[in-house]
N, C-alpha and C positions, 0 to 999 in steps of 0.2 A: 538063620540069617539075622544079623543085628539091624535095628531100626536106625536110619540115617536122618539127621537134621542138618541140612546144608546152610551155611552162612552166605550172606550176599556179597561179602568182600573177599572173594577167592583170589588167589595169586594170578589166575588166568585173566580175571577181570582187570586187575592192576596192570598186568603185562600189556593188555590191549590198549588201555588208556595211555600208558607210557609210550607205546609204539606209535599211537596216533599223534601224540605230541611231538615225537621225533620227526614224523613226516611233515607236520605243520611247520615246525621250526626250520626244517631243511628247505622247504619251498618258499618261505618268506623272503630271504635275501635274493633268491632267484627271481621271484616276482618283482622285487624292487629294482633289480638291475635290468630286467626286461622293460620295465616302465622307463628307466633312464635312457635306455637305448632307443626307444621309440619317440620319446617326447623331449629329450634334452640333446644339446649338441655334444660333440665328442670332447670338448674341453672340460666339461663337468666331470669326466671320469678321472681327472687328475686330482680332484679334491679328496683328501684323506678321509673325510667323513663318509664318503660313499663306500669305503671299505669296512666301516664299522659293522655292517650286517654280517660280516664273517663270524662274528661272535655267536651268531645263531647256529652256525655249523657245529661249533663246540658243544653248545647246549643240546643240539639234536643228537650228537654222538652220546652224550651223557644219558639222555632219555632212552636211546636205543640200547645202550649197555644195561640199564636198569630193567628194561623190558625183557632182555635176554636172561638176566638173572632170575627174574620172576617166573619165566617160562620153565627154567631148569628146576626151580623150587617146586612149582606146581606139578611137574612130572613126578618128583619124588613123593609128594603128598598123595597123589592119585594112586601110586603103587601101593603104599601102606594102607590107604583108605579102602581100596578095592579088596585087599586080602582080609582086613578086619571085618568089613561088612559081610563078606561071604562066610567066614569061618567062626565068628563069634555067635553064640546062640541069640535067639530073639528077645531074651530078657535084658540084653545090653542095648544101650542107646549110644549113638556116635554123633558128636557135634563137630562141625568144621568151622574154622575161621570165626571163633567166638571173640567178640570185641567188647572189652571192658572200657567204660568211659565214666568211671566214678569220680568223685570230687578229688580224691588224693591218689587215684590209680587209673592210668591209661595203658592198656595192654591188648594184645591180640594173640590168641592161642591157636596153633595149627589144628590140632585134633584133641577132643575131649571124649573119653570113653567113660560111661557111667553104668555100673552094674550093681547088683546087690552085695557084691564083695568089695566095692570101693569106687573111687573116682581117680581117673588117670589122665594127667595132662601130658600130651605127647608132642615133643618138638622134633620135627623132621628136617634133616640136613641131607642134601643131595650132592655133597662134595665127593670128589674122587681122589685117588692118590694115596700116599701114606700119611696118616694123620696121627700125630703124637702129642701127648699132653697129660696133665693130671687135674684132679678136681680143684686143687688149690691155685693153679697157675692162672695168671691174667690172660695169657695168650697161648694158643697152641700152634704147632707147626704143621704145615701141609706141604708135602714133597710130591712133585709131579714130574713125569718124564715127558719131554717135548717130542715133536715129530722126528727130530734128528737124533734122539737118544740122549739129549742133554737134560740133566736133572736141575730143576729150579725149585726154590722154596718160597712159600708165602706164609704170612702170619694171619691167624684168624682169632677173633675173640672167643674166649672160653664159652662154648655153648651150654655147658652144664649150669653156669650161672643164669643164663637165660631160661633154661628149663626150670630151675628152682624158683625163679621169679614168677613164672607162669603159675606153678603149683601154689605158691604162696598167695598170689593175687586172687586166684579162684577161691581158695579157702577163705580168704578175707572177705570176699564178696558174699559167699554163702553165709558166713557168720553174720554179716550185716543184714541178711535176709532171715535170720533166726534159725539157721541150720548150723549148729555150733560144734557138734561132736565129730564131724566126719573129716578124716585125714585125706589130703589130695596127694597122690603119688606121682612124682615127676619122672618121665621116661624120655631119654634121648635116643633117637634111632638114625643111623646113617643108611639111607635107602639105596645109594648107588652101589651096584655090584662090583665096581672097580675101585672101591674104597677098602683100604686095609687099615684098621683102627687099632692103635696101641695106646690105650688110655688107662691111667691108674685112678680108680674111683672106689670109694667105700660106701657111699650112701646112694647117689643117683645111679639108676640102672642105665647102661649104655649098650645098645644092641645094633646089629648090622643086618638084620633080616626081619621080614614081616612075621615069619613063623616064630621067632624068638619073642617078639612082642606079644603075639597071640597067646603063646604058652605061659608067659609071665602073668598076663592078665587073668587067664583062666585058673591058674594055680595060686593066685595071690590070696593070702589069708590076712584080713584086716585085724588091727589091734582093738578096734571098737566096732560094735555091731551097728550095721546100717539098717535102721528100722524101715518098714514099708512106707510109713508116712513121710519120713525124711527123704526116701527115694523119690516119691511122687513130687514132693515140693522141690527137690533138686532139679528134676527134669523140667518142671514148670519154670523155674528161675533161669536155667541155662538156655531154654528156648527163647527167652527174651533177649539174649545176647547175640543170637544168630541173625 
């Protein structure tokens, strides 16, 4: 079983914060109107300014939607994380929600796996439906079937670019800490079992199951040797990001 280092800024924590803000924003205009009803005369309700608090309802909806998105993302990450922790050997270390806040680099990585055969930056997406795209495209298409059988299409930013950025930023951070020779491998995984992924890629690995990610990590052969000293220093530096 791999050793897990949990970050403090998980998606569940973010979801809880956004949900709390949605409740607060929803209750604020209601409290304001109750106050008017009790302490003002009815003529004041005709003032247009008394309807401005309706803006808070739209803000509350935005925060509620963001909380829902974070919950879905957290579910996908938990699924991948649970499998990797269970089936990777104990010489592997797993880091979650690593946050980079360097001078020229701000980033947050879902999952980092470190073993003697390499470093793996894993980006998890919990999208469903038919997902189509290529490594070079700016946007991918996501086709979903609604409740009444109607197909509708959304666009999503190319997640491979995000995955590459994570790997590049972690490698840059480690170089700045004196660990210069180690390549960071980017992995994109779609965790939702209802996702059908049709993606053309030649460099970044794209998977649709935890088992595929596990097998790829275990069988990965690095181009440069990861010394024991560098391994220990990498663990130490990454723990500072969690």
